[in-house]
PQR file with spaces between the fields and no chain letter, atoms N, CA, C, O and H, PARSE charges and radii, in Angstrom:
ATOM       1  N    MET     1       9.006    6.710   13.211 -0.4000 1.5000
ATOM       2  CA   MET     1       9.144    7.945   12.491 -0.0000 2.0000
ATOM       3  C    MET     1       9.358    9.069   13.505  0.5500 1.7000
ATOM       4  O    MET     1       8.625    9.188   14.487 -0.5500 1.4000
ATOM       5  N    ASN     2      10.353    9.869   13.252 -0.4000 1.5000
ATOM       6  CA   ASN     2      10.614   10.972   14.177 -0.0000 2.0000
ATOM       7  C    ASN     2       9.810   12.220   13.782  0.5500 1.7000
ATOM       8  O    ASN     2       9.120   12.228   12.763 -0.5500 1.4000
ATOM       9  H    ASN     2      10.948    9.773   12.454  0.4000 1.0000
ATOM      10  N    ARG     3       9.908   13.252   14.587 -0.4000 1.5000
ATOM      11  CA   ARG     3       9.100   14.461   14.368 -0.0000 2.0000
ATOM      12  C    ARG     3       9.417   15.132   13.038  0.5500 1.7000
ATOM      13  O    ARG     3       8.513   15.606   12.350 -0.5500 1.4000
ATOM      14  H    ARG     3      10.468   13.246   15.415  0.4000 1.0000
ATOM      15  N    PHE     4      10.696   15.174   12.675 -0.4000 1.5000
ATOM      16  CA   PHE     4      11.068   15.796   11.405 -0.0000 2.0000
ATOM      17  C    PHE     4      10.484   15.027   10.224  0.5500 1.7000
ATOM      18  O    PHE     4       9.939   15.631    9.300 -0.5500 1.4000
ATOM      19  H    PHE     4      11.430   14.789   13.235  0.4000 1.0000
ATOM      20  N    GLU     5      10.591   13.710   10.247 -0.4000 1.5000
ATOM      21  CA   GLU     5      10.055   12.889    9.156 -0.0000 2.0000
ATOM      22  C    GLU     5       8.541   13.072    9.029  0.5500 1.7000
ATOM      23  O    GLU     5       8.017   13.194    7.922 -0.5500 1.4000
ATOM      24  H    GLU     5      11.033   13.219   10.997  0.4000 1.0000
ATOM      25  N    ARG     6       7.849   13.090   10.159 -0.4000 1.5000
ATOM      26  CA   ARG     6       6.394   13.297   10.142 -0.0000 2.0000
ATOM      27  C    ARG     6       6.061   14.681    9.579  0.5500 1.7000
ATOM      28  O    ARG     6       5.149   14.811    8.763 -0.5500 1.4000
ATOM      29  H    ARG     6       8.275   12.991   11.058  0.4000 1.0000
ATOM      30  N    TRP     7       6.788   15.708   10.005 -0.4000 1.5000
ATOM      31  CA   TRP     7       6.576   17.058    9.507 -0.0000 2.0000
ATOM      32  C    TRP     7       6.802   17.114    7.992  0.5500 1.7000
ATOM      33  O    TRP     7       6.021   17.723    7.261 -0.5500 1.4000
ATOM      34  H    TRP     7       7.530   15.602   10.668  0.4000 1.0000
ATOM      35  N    PHE     8       7.867   16.479    7.540 -0.4000 1.5000
ATOM      36  CA   PHE     8       8.203   16.496    6.117 -0.0000 2.0000
ATOM      37  C    PHE     8       7.135   15.792    5.287  0.5500 1.7000
ATOM      38  O    PHE     8       6.732   16.298    4.239 -0.5500 1.4000
ATOM      39  H    PHE     8       8.502   15.984    8.134  0.4000 1.0000
ATOM      40  N    LEU     9       6.674   14.630    5.746 -0.4000 1.5000
ATOM      41  CA   LEU     9       5.615   13.919    5.025 -0.0000 2.0000
ATOM      42  C    LEU     9       4.320   14.728    4.990  0.5500 1.7000
ATOM      43  O    LEU     9       3.654   14.788    3.957 -0.5500 1.4000
ATOM      44  H    LEU     9       7.001   14.219    6.597  0.4000 1.0000
ATOM      45  N    LYS    10       3.961   15.347    6.109 -0.4000 1.5000
ATOM      46  CA   LYS    10       2.753   16.176    6.129 -0.0000 2.0000
ATOM      47  C    LYS    10       2.867   17.311    5.121  0.5500 1.7000
ATOM      48  O    LYS    10       1.888   17.650    4.456 -0.5500 1.4000
ATOM      49  H    LYS    10       4.502   15.298    6.948  0.4000 1.0000
ATOM      50  N    ARG    11       4.033   17.890    5.003 -0.4000 1.5000
ATOM      51  CA   ARG    11       4.260   18.981    4.050 -0.0000 2.0000
ATOM      52  C    ARG    11       4.078   18.488    2.611  0.5500 1.7000
ATOM      53  O    ARG    11       3.456   19.162    1.790 -0.5500 1.4000
ATOM      54  H    ARG    11       4.829   17.615    5.543  0.4000 1.0000
ATOM      55  N    ILE    12       4.617   17.324    2.321 -0.4000 1.5000
ATOM      56  CA   ILE    12       4.460   16.746    0.981 -0.0000 2.0000
ATOM      57  C    ILE    12       2.997   16.418    0.710  0.5500 1.7000
ATOM      58  O    ILE    12       2.469   16.748   -0.352 -0.5500 1.4000
ATOM      59  H    ILE    12       5.122   16.776    2.988  0.4000 1.0000
ATOM      60  N    PHE    13       2.340   15.763    1.678 -0.4000 1.5000
ATOM      61  CA   PHE    13       0.935   15.392    1.481 -0.0000 2.0000
ATOM      62  C    PHE    13       0.063   16.627    1.285  0.5500 1.7000
ATOM      63  O    PHE    13      -0.834   16.625    0.442 -0.5500 1.4000
ATOM      64  H    PHE    13       2.769   15.495    2.540  0.4000 1.0000
ATOM      65  N    LYS    14       0.316   17.660    2.044 -0.4000 1.5000
ATOM      66  CA   LYS    14      -0.472   18.894    1.915 -0.0000 2.0000
ATOM      67  C    LYS    14      -0.369   19.439    0.497  0.5500 1.7000
ATOM      68  O    LYS    14      -1.360   19.892   -0.075 -0.5500 1.4000
ATOM      69  H    LYS    14       1.045   17.661    2.729  0.4000 1.0000
ATOM      70  N    LYS    15       0.827   19.393   -0.061 -0.4000 1.5000
ATOM      71  CA   LYS    15       1.031   19.886   -1.423 -0.0000 2.0000
ATOM      72  C    LYS    15       0.327   18.984   -2.435  0.5500 1.7000
ATOM      73  O    LYS    15      -0.247   19.473   -3.408 -0.5500 1.4000
ATOM      74  H    LYS    15       1.632   19.025    0.404  0.4000 1.0000
ATOM      75  N    GLN    16       0.367   17.685   -2.214 -0.4000 1.5000
ATOM      76  CA   GLN    16      -0.193   16.735   -3.172 -0.0000 2.0000
ATOM      77  C    GLN    16      -1.717   16.737   -3.212  0.5500 1.7000
ATOM      78  O    GLN    16      -2.297   16.438   -4.256 -0.5500 1.4000
ATOM      79  H    GLN    16       0.834   17.287   -1.424  0.4000 1.0000
ATOM      80  N    VAL    17      -2.372   17.059   -2.122 -0.4000 1.5000
ATOM      81  CA   VAL    17      -3.835   16.952   -2.082 -0.0000 2.0000
ATOM      82  C    VAL    17      -4.536   18.306   -2.234  0.5500 1.7000
ATOM      83  O    VAL    17      -5.743   18.392   -2.007 -0.5500 1.4000
ATOM      84  H    VAL    17      -1.901   17.302   -1.274  0.4000 1.0000
ATOM      85  N    LYS    18      -3.821   19.346   -2.607 -0.4000 1.5000
ATOM      86  CA   LYS    18      -4.452   20.649   -2.829 -0.0000 2.0000
ATOM      87  C    LYS    18      -5.527   20.545   -3.900  0.5500 1.7000
ATOM      88  O    LYS    18      -5.447   19.723   -4.813 -0.5500 1.4000
ATOM      89  H    LYS    18      -2.840   19.276   -2.792  0.4000 1.0000
ATOM      90  N    GLN    19      -6.542   21.405   -3.764 -0.4000 1.5000
ATOM      91  CA   GLN    19      -7.623   21.438   -4.743 -0.0000 2.0000
ATOM      92  C    GLN    19      -7.048   21.703   -6.128  0.5500 1.7000
ATOM      93  O    GLN    19      -6.151   22.531   -6.293 -0.5500 1.4000
ATOM      94  H    GLN    19      -6.607   22.073   -3.022  0.4000 1.0000
ATOM      95  N    GLY    20      -7.563   21.005   -7.104 -0.4000 1.5000
ATOM      96  CA   GLY    20      -7.139   21.204   -8.478 -0.0000 2.0000
ATOM      97  C    GLY    20      -7.656   20.079   -9.349  0.5500 1.7000
ATOM      98  O    GLY    20      -8.158   19.073   -8.848 -0.5500 1.4000
ATOM      99  H    GLY    20      -8.291   20.333   -6.970  0.4000 1.0000
ATOM     100  N    PRO    21      -7.534   20.250  -10.651 -0.5600 1.5000
ATOM     101  CA   PRO    21      -8.093   19.251  -11.561  0.2800 2.0000
ATOM     102  C    PRO    21      -7.366   17.907  -11.539  0.5500 1.7000
ATOM     103  O    PRO    21      -7.926   16.907  -11.988 -0.5500 1.4000
ATOM     104  N    TRP    22      -6.147   17.858  -11.034 -0.4000 1.5000
ATOM     105  CA   TRP    22      -5.367   16.622  -11.058 -0.0000 2.0000
ATOM     106  C    TRP    22      -5.154   16.025   -9.674  0.5500 1.7000
ATOM     107  O    TRP    22      -4.348   15.106   -9.526 -0.5500 1.4000
ATOM     108  H    TRP    22      -5.692   18.670  -10.670  0.4000 1.0000
ATOM     109  N    ARG    23      -5.858   16.523   -8.653 -0.4000 1.5000
ATOM     110  CA   ARG    23      -5.603   16.058   -7.286 -0.0000 2.0000
ATOM     111  C    ARG    23      -5.852   14.565   -7.131  0.5500 1.7000
ATOM     112  O    ARG    23      -5.160   13.898   -6.361 -0.5500 1.4000
ATOM     113  H    ARG    23      -6.512   17.269   -8.773  0.4000 1.0000
ATOM     114  N    HIS    24      -6.836   14.032   -7.857 -0.4000 1.5000
ATOM     115  CA   HIS    24      -7.100   12.597   -7.744 -0.0000 2.0000
ATOM     116  C    HIS    24      -5.900   11.778   -8.218  0.5500 1.7000
ATOM     117  O    HIS    24      -5.628   10.710   -7.671 -0.5500 1.4000
ATOM     118  H    HIS    24      -7.397   14.573   -8.483  0.4000 1.0000
ATOM     119  N    LEU    25      -5.190   12.262   -9.217 -0.4000 1.5000
ATOM     120  CA   LEU    25      -4.002   11.555   -9.696 -0.0000 2.0000
ATOM     121  C    LEU    25      -2.859   11.637   -8.681  0.5500 1.7000
ATOM     122  O    LEU    25      -2.096   10.685   -8.517 -0.5500 1.4000
ATOM     123  H    LEU    25      -5.411   13.130   -9.662  0.4000 1.0000
ATOM     124  N    HIS    26      -2.750   12.769   -8.009 -0.4000 1.5000
ATOM     125  CA   HIS    26      -1.713   12.925   -6.991 -0.0000 2.0000
ATOM     126  C    HIS    26      -1.978   11.985   -5.806  0.5500 1.7000
ATOM     127  O    HIS    26      -1.049   11.402   -5.248 -0.5500 1.4000
ATOM     128  H    HIS    26      -3.370   13.543   -8.142  0.4000 1.0000
ATOM     129  N    ILE    27      -3.251   11.849   -5.433 -0.4000 1.5000
ATOM     130  CA   ILE    27      -3.598   10.956   -4.327 -0.0000 2.0000
ATOM     131  C    ILE    27      -3.344    9.512   -4.719  0.5500 1.7000
ATOM     132  O    ILE    27      -2.848    8.732   -3.906 -0.5500 1.4000
ATOM     133  H    ILE    27      -4.006   12.323   -5.886  0.4000 1.0000
ATOM     134  N    ILE    28      -3.674    9.140   -5.953 -0.4000 1.5000
ATOM     135  CA   ILE    28      -3.375    7.785   -6.443 -0.0000 2.0000
ATOM     136  C    ILE    28      -1.875    7.538   -6.385  0.5500 1.7000
ATOM     137  O    ILE    28      -1.434    6.458   -5.991 -0.5500 1.4000
ATOM     138  H    ILE    28      -4.077    9.774   -6.614  0.4000 1.0000
ATOM     139  N    GLU    29      -1.094    8.533   -6.774 -0.4000 1.5000
ATOM     140  CA   GLU    29       0.362    8.401   -6.750 -0.0000 2.0000
ATOM     141  C    GLU    29       0.876    8.153   -5.325  0.5500 1.7000
ATOM     142  O    GLU    29       1.785    7.348   -5.123 -0.5500 1.4000
ATOM     143  H    GLU    29      -1.452    9.410   -7.094  0.4000 1.0000
ATOM     144  N    LEU    30       0.295    8.844   -4.346 -0.4000 1.5000
ATOM     145  CA   LEU    30       0.696    8.628   -2.957 -0.0000 2.0000
ATOM     146  C    LEU    30       0.404    7.195   -2.525  0.5500 1.7000
ATOM     147  O    LEU    30       1.245    6.544   -1.904 -0.5500 1.4000
ATOM     148  H    LEU    30      -0.443    9.498   -4.510  0.4000 1.0000
ATOM     149  N    TYR    31      -0.793    6.707   -2.855 -0.4000 1.5000
ATOM     150  CA   TYR    31      -1.131    5.328   -2.519 -0.0000 2.0000
ATOM     151  C    TYR    31      -0.194    4.337   -3.215  0.5500 1.7000
ATOM     152  O    TYR    31       0.191    3.326   -2.628 -0.5500 1.4000
ATOM     153  H    TYR    31      -1.476    7.236   -3.359  0.4000 1.0000
ATOM     154  N    MET    32       0.171    4.629   -4.468 -0.4000 1.5000
ATOM     155  CA   MET    32       1.090    3.756   -5.195 -0.0000 2.0000
ATOM     156  C    MET    32       2.465    3.712   -4.529  0.5500 1.7000
ATOM     157  O    MET    32       3.088    2.653   -4.454 -0.5500 1.4000
ATOM     158  H    MET    32      -0.141    5.451   -4.945  0.4000 1.0000
ATOM     159  N    LEU    33       2.933    4.854   -4.049 -0.4000 1.5000
ATOM     160  CA   LEU    33       4.229    4.894   -3.373 -0.0000 2.0000
ATOM     161  C    LEU    33       4.216    4.063   -2.085  0.5500 1.7000
ATOM     162  O    LEU    33       5.181    3.366   -1.774 -0.5500 1.4000
ATOM     163  H    LEU    33       2.427    5.714   -4.110  0.4000 1.0000
ATOM     164  N    ILE    34       3.118    4.148   -1.350 -0.4000 1.5000
ATOM     165  CA   ILE    34       3.003    3.341   -0.134 -0.0000 2.0000
ATOM     166  C    ILE    34       2.987    1.862   -0.493  0.5500 1.7000
ATOM     167  O    ILE    34       3.682    1.059    0.129 -0.5500 1.4000
ATOM     168  H    ILE    34       2.334    4.714   -1.603  0.4000 1.0000
ATOM     169  N    ARG    35       2.182    1.500   -1.509 -0.4000 1.5000
ATOM     170  CA   ARG    35       2.099    0.099   -1.919 -0.0000 2.0000
ATOM     171  C    ARG    35       3.457   -0.421   -2.385  0.5500 1.7000
ATOM     172  O    ARG    35       3.852   -1.528   -2.019 -0.5500 1.4000
ATOM     173  H    ARG    35       1.617    2.152   -2.014  0.4000 1.0000
ATOM     174  N    GLU    36       4.167    0.357   -3.178 -0.4000 1.5000
ATOM     175  CA   GLU    36       5.489   -0.057   -3.654 -0.0000 2.0000
ATOM     176  C    GLU    36       6.459   -0.250   -2.494  0.5500 1.7000
ATOM     177  O    GLU    36       7.245   -1.197   -2.491 -0.5500 1.4000
ATOM     178  H    GLU    36       3.847    1.256   -3.475  0.4000 1.0000
ATOM     179  N    SER    37       6.408    0.637   -1.518 -0.4000 1.5000
ATOM     180  CA   SER    37       7.290    0.509   -0.358 -0.0000 2.0000
ATOM     181  C    SER    37       6.992   -0.756    0.432  0.5500 1.7000
ATOM     182  O    SER    37       7.908   -1.441    0.889 -0.5500 1.4000
ATOM     183  H    SER    37       5.770    1.406   -1.520  0.4000 1.0000
ATOM     184  N    VAL    38       5.708   -1.064    0.593 -0.4000 1.5000
ATOM     185  CA   VAL    38       5.317   -2.283    1.306 -0.0000 2.0000
ATOM     186  C    VAL    38       5.777   -3.510    0.522  0.5500 1.7000
ATOM     187  O    VAL    38       6.312   -4.452    1.106 -0.5500 1.4000
ATOM     188  H    VAL    38       4.964   -0.507    0.223  0.4000 1.0000
ATOM     189  N    GLU    39       5.576   -3.507   -0.784 -0.4000 1.5000
ATOM     190  CA   GLU    39       6.004   -4.638   -1.610 -0.0000 2.0000
ATOM     191  C    GLU    39       7.517   -4.846   -1.533  0.5500 1.7000
ATOM     192  O    GLU    39       7.986   -5.983   -1.483 -0.5500 1.4000
ATOM     193  H    GLU    39       5.141   -2.741   -1.259  0.4000 1.0000
ATOM     194  N    ASN    40       8.271   -3.766   -1.524 -0.4000 1.5000
ATOM     195  CA   ASN    40       9.731   -3.867   -1.454 -0.0000 2.0000
ATOM     196  C    ASN    40      10.209   -4.343   -0.080  0.5500 1.7000
ATOM     197  O    ASN    40      11.248   -4.995    0.024 -0.5500 1.4000
ATOM     198  H    ASN    40       7.890   -2.842   -1.564  0.4000 1.0000
ATOM     199  N    GLU    41       9.460   -4.023    0.961 -0.4000 1.5000
ATOM     200  CA   GLU    41       9.843   -4.417    2.317 -0.0000 2.0000
ATOM     201  C    GLU    41       9.440   -5.857    2.630  0.5500 1.7000
ATOM     202  O    GLU    41      10.199   -6.589    3.265 -0.5500 1.4000
ATOM     203  H    GLU    41       8.616   -3.493    0.877  0.4000 1.0000
ATOM     204  N    PHE    42       8.261   -6.263    2.192 -0.4000 1.5000
ATOM     205  CA   PHE    42       7.728   -7.589    2.515 -0.0000 2.0000
ATOM     206  C    PHE    42       7.740   -8.475    1.269  0.5500 1.7000
ATOM     207  O    PHE    42       6.690   -8.854    0.750 -0.5500 1.4000
ATOM     208  H    PHE    42       7.644   -5.668    1.676  0.4000 1.0000
ATOM     209  N    THR    43       8.918   -8.788    0.812 -0.4000 1.5000
ATOM     210  CA   THR    43       9.068   -9.534   -0.438 -0.0000 2.0000
ATOM     211  C    THR    43       8.596  -10.981   -0.337  0.5500 1.7000
ATOM     212  O    THR    43       8.304  -11.602   -1.359 -0.5500 1.4000
ATOM     213  H    THR    43       9.771   -8.480    1.233  0.4000 1.0000
ATOM     214  N    GLU    44       8.515  -11.527    0.871 -0.4000 1.5000
ATOM     215  CA   GLU    44       8.112  -12.927    1.025 -0.0000 2.0000
ATOM     216  C    GLU    44       6.604  -13.124    0.945  0.5500 1.7000
ATOM     217  O    GLU    44       6.138  -14.251    0.780 -0.5500 1.4000
ATOM     218  H    GLU    44       8.751  -11.022    1.701  0.4000 1.0000
ATOM     219  N    ASP    45       5.830  -12.040    1.061 -0.4000 1.5000
ATOM     220  CA   ASP    45       4.370  -12.144    1.026 -0.0000 2.0000
ATOM     221  C    ASP    45       3.863  -12.116   -0.408  0.5500 1.7000
ATOM     222  O    ASP    45       4.441  -11.471   -1.282 -0.5500 1.4000
ATOM     223  H    ASP    45       6.208  -11.124    1.195  0.4000 1.0000
ATOM     224  N    ASN    46       2.766  -12.834   -0.625 -0.4000 1.5000
ATOM     225  CA   ASN    46       2.184  -12.823   -1.967 -0.0000 2.0000
ATOM     226  C    ASN    46       1.318  -11.572   -2.143  0.5500 1.7000
ATOM     227  O    ASN    46       0.946  -10.933   -1.159 -0.5500 1.4000
ATOM     228  H    ASN    46       2.296  -13.358    0.086  0.4000 1.0000
ATOM     229  N    PRO    47       1.000  -11.225   -3.386 -0.5600 1.5000
ATOM     230  CA   PRO    47       0.252   -9.982   -3.651  0.2800 2.0000
ATOM     231  C    PRO    47      -1.110   -9.911   -2.950  0.5500 1.7000
ATOM     232  O    PRO    47      -1.516   -8.832   -2.518 -0.5500 1.4000
ATOM     233  N    LEU    48      -1.814  -11.025   -2.831 -0.4000 1.5000
ATOM     234  CA   LEU    48      -3.115  -11.007   -2.172 -0.0000 2.0000
ATOM     235  C    LEU    48      -2.980  -10.685   -0.684  0.5500 1.7000
ATOM     236  O    LEU    48      -3.775   -9.920   -0.138 -0.5500 1.4000
ATOM     237  H    LEU    48      -1.484  -11.901   -3.181  0.4000 1.0000
ATOM     238  N    ASP    49      -1.977  -11.266   -0.033 -0.4000 1.5000
ATOM     239  CA   ASP    49      -1.747  -10.958    1.378 -0.0000 2.0000
ATOM     240  C    ASP    49      -1.404   -9.487    1.580  0.5500 1.7000
ATOM     241  O    ASP    49      -1.884   -8.853    2.520 -0.5500 1.4000
ATOM     242  H    ASP    49      -1.331  -11.887   -0.477  0.4000 1.0000
ATOM     243  N    LEU    50      -0.575   -8.952    0.699 -0.4000 1.5000
ATOM     244  CA   LEU    50      -0.213   -7.534    0.799 -0.0000 2.0000
ATOM     245  C    LEU    50      -1.427   -6.644    0.561  0.5500 1.7000
ATOM     246  O    LEU    50      -1.592   -5.622    1.227 -0.5500 1.4000
ATOM     247  H    LEU    50      -0.185   -9.467   -0.065  0.4000 1.0000
ATOM     248  N    TYR    51      -2.273   -7.030   -0.385 -0.4000 1.5000
ATOM     249  CA   TYR    51      -3.494   -6.269   -0.646 -0.0000 2.0000
ATOM     250  C    TYR    51      -4.379   -6.247    0.593  0.5500 1.7000
ATOM     251  O    TYR    51      -4.863   -5.191    1.001 -0.5500 1.4000
ATOM     252  H    TYR    51      -2.139   -7.860   -0.926  0.4000 1.0000
ATOM     253  N    ARG    52      -4.585   -7.409    1.185 -0.4000 1.5000
ATOM     254  CA   ARG    52      -5.416   -7.480    2.396 -0.0000 2.0000
ATOM     255  C    ARG    52      -4.812   -6.667    3.530  0.5500 1.7000
ATOM     256  O    ARG    52      -5.521   -5.959    4.246 -0.5500 1.4000
ATOM     257  H    ARG    52      -4.191   -8.266    0.854  0.4000 1.0000
ATOM     258  N    PHE    53      -3.505   -6.772    3.686 -0.4000 1.5000
ATOM     259  CA   PHE    53      -2.817   -6.020    4.730 -0.0000 2.0000
ATOM     260  C    PHE    53      -3.046   -4.512    4.550  0.5500 1.7000
ATOM     261  O    PHE    53      -3.404   -3.812    5.497 -0.5500 1.4000
ATOM     262  H    PHE    53      -2.930   -7.347    3.105  0.4000 1.0000
ATOM     263  N    LEU    54      -2.835   -4.027    3.326 -0.4000 1.5000
ATOM     264  CA   LEU    54      -2.995   -2.596    3.067 -0.0000 2.0000
ATOM     265  C    LEU    54      -4.451   -2.152    3.207  0.5500 1.7000
ATOM     266  O    LEU    54      -4.721   -1.065    3.717 -0.5500 1.4000
ATOM     267  H    LEU    54      -2.544   -4.596    2.556  0.4000 1.0000
ATOM     268  N    MET    55      -5.378   -2.980    2.763 -0.4000 1.5000
ATOM     269  CA   MET    55      -6.795   -2.626    2.898 -0.0000 2.0000
ATOM     270  C    MET    55      -7.193   -2.567    4.369  0.5500 1.7000
ATOM     271  O    MET    55      -7.924   -1.665    4.778 -0.5500 1.4000
ATOM     272  H    MET    55      -5.159   -3.863    2.349  0.4000 1.0000
ATOM     273  N    ASN    56      -6.720   -3.513    5.160 -0.4000 1.5000
ATOM     274  CA   ASN    56      -7.013   -3.496    6.597 -0.0000 2.0000
ATOM     275  C    ASN    56      -6.453   -2.241    7.260  0.5500 1.7000
ATOM     276  O    ASN    56      -7.117   -1.639    8.104 -0.5500 1.4000
ATOM     277  H    ASN    56      -6.126   -4.245    4.829  0.4000 1.0000
ATOM     278  N    ARG    57      -5.242   -1.844    6.888 -0.4000 1.5000
ATOM     279  CA   ARG    57      -4.654   -0.630    7.451 -0.0000 2.0000
ATOM     280  C    ARG    57      -5.467    0.597    7.026  0.5500 1.7000
ATOM     281  O    ARG    57      -5.669    1.517    7.819 -0.5500 1.4000
ATOM     282  H    ARG    57      -4.702   -2.333    6.203  0.4000 1.0000
ATOM     283  N    PHE    58      -5.930    0.605    5.772 -0.4000 1.5000
ATOM     284  CA   PHE    58      -6.745    1.723    5.311 -0.0000 2.0000
ATOM     285  C    PHE    58      -8.038    1.811    6.115  0.5500 1.7000
ATOM     286  O    PHE    58      -8.415    2.893    6.566 -0.5500 1.4000
ATOM     287  H    PHE    58      -5.766   -0.143    5.129  0.4000 1.0000
ATOM     288  N    TYR    59      -8.718    0.684    6.298 -0.4000 1.5000
ATOM     289  CA   TYR    59      -9.979    0.686    7.047 -0.0000 2.0000
ATOM     290  C    TYR    59      -9.758    1.065    8.512  0.5500 1.7000
ATOM     291  O    TYR    59     -10.614    1.710    9.117 -0.5500 1.4000
ATOM     292  H    TYR    59      -8.412   -0.195    5.932  0.4000 1.0000
ATOM     293  N    GLU    60      -8.628    0.675    9.082 -0.4000 1.5000
ATOM     294  CA   GLU    60      -8.308    1.103   10.449 -0.0000 2.0000
ATOM     295  C    GLU    60      -8.126    2.620   10.512  0.5500 1.7000
ATOM     296  O    GLU    60      -8.551    3.263   11.471 -0.5500 1.4000
ATOM     297  H    GLU    60      -7.932    0.151    8.591  0.4000 1.0000
ATOM     298  N    SER    61      -7.499    3.179    9.494 -0.4000 1.5000
ATOM     299  CA   SER    61      -7.289    4.624    9.495 -0.0000 2.0000
ATOM     300  C    SER    61      -8.613    5.368    9.341  0.5500 1.7000
ATOM     301  O    SER    61      -8.783    6.440    9.923 -0.5500 1.4000
ATOM     302  H    SER    61      -7.154    2.656    8.714  0.4000 1.0000
ATOM     303  N    VAL    62      -9.533    4.834    8.586 -0.4000 1.5000
ATOM     304  CA   VAL    62     -10.849    5.453    8.412 -0.0000 2.0000
ATOM     305  C    VAL    62     -11.648    5.326    9.706  0.5500 1.7000
ATOM     306  O    VAL    62     -12.385    6.242   10.072 -0.5500 1.4000
ATOM     307  H    VAL    62      -9.395    3.964    8.114  0.4000 1.0000
ATOM     308  N    ALA    63     -11.507    4.199   10.400 -0.4000 1.5000
ATOM     309  CA   ALA    63     -12.232    3.993   11.660 -0.0000 2.0000
ATOM     310  C    ALA    63     -11.802    5.026   12.700  0.5500 1.7000
ATOM     311  O    ALA    63     -12.596    5.386   13.569 -0.5500 1.4000
ATOM     312  H    ALA    63     -10.908    3.456   10.103  0.4000 1.0000
ATOM     313  N    ASP    64     -10.565    5.506   12.627 -0.4000 1.5000
ATOM     314  CA   ASP    64     -10.092    6.526   13.552 -0.0000 2.0000
ATOM     315  C    ASP    64     -10.798    7.855   13.361  0.5500 1.7000
ATOM     316  O    ASP    64     -10.761    8.705   14.251 -0.5500 1.4000
ATOM     317  H    ASP    64      -9.920    5.213   11.921  0.4000 1.0000
ATOM     318  N    LEU    65     -11.440    8.051   12.223 -0.4000 1.5000
ATOM     319  CA   LEU    65     -12.134    9.312   11.947 -0.0000 2.0000
ATOM     320  C    LEU    65     -13.483    9.395   12.645  0.5500 1.7000
ATOM     321  O    LEU    65     -14.029   10.486   12.808 -0.5500 1.4000
ATOM     322  H    LEU    65     -11.471    7.361   11.500  0.4000 1.0000
ATOM     323  N    LYS    66     -14.015    8.276   13.049 -0.4000 1.5000
ATOM     324  CA   LYS    66     -15.343    8.263   13.664 -0.0000 2.0000
ATOM     325  C    LYS    66     -15.313    8.725   15.092  0.5500 1.7000
ATOM     326  O    LYS    66     -16.353    8.771   15.748 -0.5500 1.4000
ATOM     327  H    LYS    66     -13.571    7.390   12.917  0.4000 1.0000
């Protein structure tokens, strides 16, 4: 990902996670878009493998916060 793409995604994410009554739905939508992209890219993997892969990536990202 280049600098422009990263900047653009950060701008979209900032808008999606703003405080409001529907922010939880916007965050779910972001996760769904990531999951759909992974499913479309890794068509040979079964759903359980993709789930584990995405969960592991999520836990790695949370570990970076510590």
